[in-house]
C-alpha positions as a Markdown table, in Angstrom:
| # | Residue | x | y | z |
|---|---|---|---|---|
| 1 | Unk | 50.2 | 154.7 | 85.0 |
| 2 | Unk | 50.0 | 154.6 | 81.2 |
| 3 | Unk | 50.8 | 157.6 | 79.0 |
| 4 | Unk | 48.1 | 158.4 | 76.5 |
| 5 | Unk | 48.7 | 156.2 | 73.3 |
| 6 | Unk | 49.3 | 159.2 | 71.0 |
| 7 | Unk | 51.8 | 160.8 | 73.4 |
| 8 | Unk | 53.5 | 157.5 | 74.0 |
| 9 | Unk | 53.9 | 156.9 | 70.3 |
| 10 | Unk | 55.3 | 160.3 | 69.5 |
| 11 | Unk | 59.1 | 160.1 | 68.9 |
| 12 | Unk | 61.4 | 162.7 | 70.2 |
| 13 | Unk | 61.5 | 165.7 | 67.9 |
| 14 | Unk | 65.3 | 165.6 | 67.5 |
| 15 | Unk | 65.1 | 162.0 | 66.3 |
| 16 | Unk | 62.4 | 163.0 | 63.8 |
| 17 | Unk | 64.6 | 165.7 | 62.4 |
| 18 | Unk | 67.6 | 163.4 | 62.1 |
| 19 | Unk | 65.5 | 160.8 | 60.4 |
| 20 | Unk | 64.2 | 163.3 | 57.9 |
| 21 | Unk | 67.8 | 164.5 | 57.3 |
| 22 | Unk | 69.0 | 161.0 | 56.7 |
| 23 | Unk | 66.2 | 160.3 | 54.3 |
| 24 | Unk | 67.0 | 163.4 | 52.3 |
| 25 | Unk | 70.7 | 162.4 | 52.2 |
| 26 | Unk | 69.9 | 158.9 | 51.0 |
| 27 | Unk | 67.6 | 160.3 | 48.3 |
| 28 | Unk | 70.6 | 162.4 | 47.1 |
| 29 | Unk | 73.0 | 159.5 | 47.3 |
| 30 | Unk | 70.6 | 157.3 | 45.3 |
| 31 | Unk | 70.5 | 159.9 | 42.6 |
| 32 | Unk | 74.2 | 160.2 | 42.4 |
| 33 | Unk | 75.4 | 156.7 | 43.4 |
| 34 | Unk | 72.6 | 154.2 | 43.3 |
| 35 | Unk | 74.7 | 151.2 | 44.2 |
| 36 | Unk | 76.1 | 153.0 | 47.3 |
| 37 | Unk | 72.6 | 153.8 | 48.3 |
| 38 | Unk | 71.5 | 150.2 | 47.9 |
| 39 | Unk | 74.5 | 149.1 | 50.1 |
| 40 | Unk | 73.6 | 151.6 | 52.8 |
| 41 | Unk | 69.8 | 150.8 | 52.6 |
| 42 | Unk | 70.5 | 147.1 | 52.9 |
| 43 | Unk | 72.5 | 147.7 | 56.1 |
| 44 | Unk | 69.8 | 149.9 | 57.5 |
| 45 | Unk | 67.1 | 147.4 | 56.7 |
| 46 | Unk | 69.1 | 144.7 | 58.5 |
| 47 | Unk | 69.4 | 146.5 | 61.8 |
| 48 | Unk | 66.0 | 148.1 | 61.4 |
| 49 | Unk | 64.3 | 144.7 | 61.5 |
| 50 | Unk | 66.0 | 143.8 | 64.8 |
| 51 | Unk | 65.2 | 147.2 | 66.4 |
| 52 | Unk | 61.6 | 147.0 | 65.3 |
| 53 | Unk | 61.2 | 143.5 | 66.9 |
| 54 | Unk | 62.8 | 144.9 | 70.1 |
| 55 | Unk | 60.5 | 148.0 | 70.1 |
| 56 | Unk | 57.4 | 145.9 | 69.6 |
| 57 | Unk | 58.4 | 143.4 | 72.3 |
| 58 | Unk | 59.2 | 146.4 | 74.7 |
| 59 | Unk | 55.8 | 148.0 | 74.0 |
| 60 | Unk | 54.0 | 144.7 | 74.6 |
| 61 | Unk | 56.0 | 144.1 | 77.8 |
| 62 | Unk | 55.1 | 147.6 | 79.0 |
| 63 | Unk | 51.4 | 146.8 | 78.6 |
| 64 | Unk | 50.6 | 148.1 | 75.1 |
| 65 | Unk | 47.9 | 146.3 | 73.3 |
| 66 | Unk | 48.2 | 145.0 | 69.7 |
| 67 | Unk | 45.8 | 147.8 | 68.7 |
| 68 | Unk | 48.2 | 150.4 | 70.2 |
| 69 | Unk | 51.2 | 148.8 | 68.5 |
| 70 | Unk | 49.3 | 148.9 | 65.2 |
| 71 | Unk | 48.4 | 152.6 | 65.7 |
| 72 | Unk | 52.0 | 153.5 | 66.5 |
| 73 | Unk | 53.1 | 151.7 | 63.3 |
| 74 | Unk | 50.2 | 152.9 | 61.1 |
| 75 | Unk | 48.9 | 149.4 | 60.5 |
| 76 | Unk | 45.9 | 147.4 | 61.9 |
| 77 | Unk | 45.9 | 145.5 | 65.1 |
| 78 | Unk | 45.6 | 142.3 | 63.2 |
| 79 | Unk | 48.6 | 143.1 | 60.9 |
| 80 | Unk | 50.7 | 144.0 | 63.9 |
| 81 | Unk | 49.8 | 140.8 | 65.7 |
| 82 | Unk | 50.4 | 138.6 | 62.6 |
| 83 | Unk | 53.7 | 140.2 | 61.9 |
| 84 | Unk | 55.2 | 140.3 | 65.3 |
| 85 | Unk | 53.5 | 137.6 | 67.4 |
| 86 | Unk | 56.4 | 135.1 | 66.9 |
| 87 | Unk | 58.9 | 137.7 | 68.2 |
| 88 | Unk | 57.0 | 138.6 | 71.4 |
| 89 | Unk | 56.2 | 136.6 | 74.5 |
| 90 | Unk | 52.5 | 136.4 | 75.1 |
């Protein structure tokens, strides 16, 4: 049984709060110590890419369509497919 797409794409509230707090902290860090912010953001970008690939693969393996993946990411079905098709088994 599939959860409705909007519900399935809604992250847990506590993670949204933590994400927002981290974003605010990085904005402050960038204003005070821009090189430190760049170092941190580079590290985040590195692990974020791998996690994004894993999440897309997991969604597809769970039966999500490319359209649902696109909606969850705020991009088109075509953009999602083009960006992640090489990382996901068909």
